[in-house]
N, C-alpha and C positions, 0 to 999 in steps of 0.2 A: 653444411646446410642442415637445419632442423627438420625432423620428420614428424608426422602426426602420430598420435597415440592410436593404436588399433583397439576399438571397443568391441567389435563383433566381426566374425568371419563367416563366409559362406561354407556350407558343407555340400560341395558340388565339384565334380571332376574338372570342370573348366573354370567356373567363376571362383572356385576356391583359391585361385592364384592371387586374388585381390581381396582386400578387406571390404566388408559390407558397411561398416560404420567406423569413421575416424573422427578425431578431434584434436585441435591444436590451439594453444593460446595465441592471441593476436592482439597487439596493442593492450588496451585495458579489458578486453573481452576474450571471447573464445569462439572459434568457428567449428561446428560439428556438422559433418556431412553424412547423410544417410543415403546410401546408394541402393536401397531396396524399399519395398513396401512392407513395413513391419507388421507382424501379427500383433495381437493384443499383448502377449507376454513381452515381446521385445519393445513395443511402444511404451508400456508401463515402466519397464526397466530403464529405458532412456530418459523418460520424464523424471523418474525418481532420482537418477544420477544427476540430471541437469539442475534440479531444483535446489536452491541453497538450503543448508542445514536448518536455518531458521525459517519455518513456514511463513509465508506472506499472507495466509488466509485465502489464497486463490487455489488451493488444492481442495477438491470436492470429493465426497464419499462415493458418488456415482461413478462406476467403472467406465461408463461411456463418455464422461465429460473430461475434457482437457482444457487447460488455460495456459496461454503464453502471454508475454508482455513485452512492451517496448517503451522507449521514451521518445516523445515527439521533440521536434527542434526547439520548441519553447519550454521544454522541461517537464511537460505533463506526462503522466503515466497512461498508456493505452493498453487495454487488455483484449485478447481475442479468446472467446469462450466457445468451444465446439461441443456438440452432442453427436457422437459417432454411433448412433443407434436409430432403429426404426421407432422406438418408443419415446414419447415426450418425457422430459425430466425437469424438475424444479431444483434450483440451487440457491443457497442463501448467500447474499453478497456481503463481503467483509467490509466494504467501504461504499460511500455514496458515489454513484456513477451517472453518466449521461450516455444513453445508447446513441451512437453516432449514426446508425442506419435509420432510426425512426424518430430521433430527437427526444425520446421519453427520458425522464429522470427517475432514478431509483434510489431509495434511501439505504444506508448501511443497515444490514440485518434483514432487509426485505428479500422476498423471493423473486427470482428471475426464472421464467419458464422458457425452456428451449424446446422447439418442436423437433421432429425426426430430422436428423442430418442437418441441424440448424447451426448457424454461427452468429455470434453477436460481437460487435466491436464496441467496446465500452471505454469511455474516457473518465478517469477518476476525477471527482470534483473536490 
């Protein structure tokens, strides 16, 4: 039986018996399990590890902003952009998108403002 690759461990007398973060290839993708609430350093390290070597344009300079993506059943790209901060932040969009939550359209190169602790679900056009 295959086992998952251990990416991080707990430094704890009890929890240290188990990994904190594991990952394993599955089908054409990968499953990564995070069994803890990561601090900023671990979260950034995990995102840097998971992002392909060729940047997609969905990596932003703001430390509080993360972006993940998926493909819908009809093949369209969906992006989830989070602001993990009390401060609003603006990011520049790499492609044209439609905001699924409010129906607004945004052009490639335009700014998208995220409020404190905001999340936007974007469909690439």
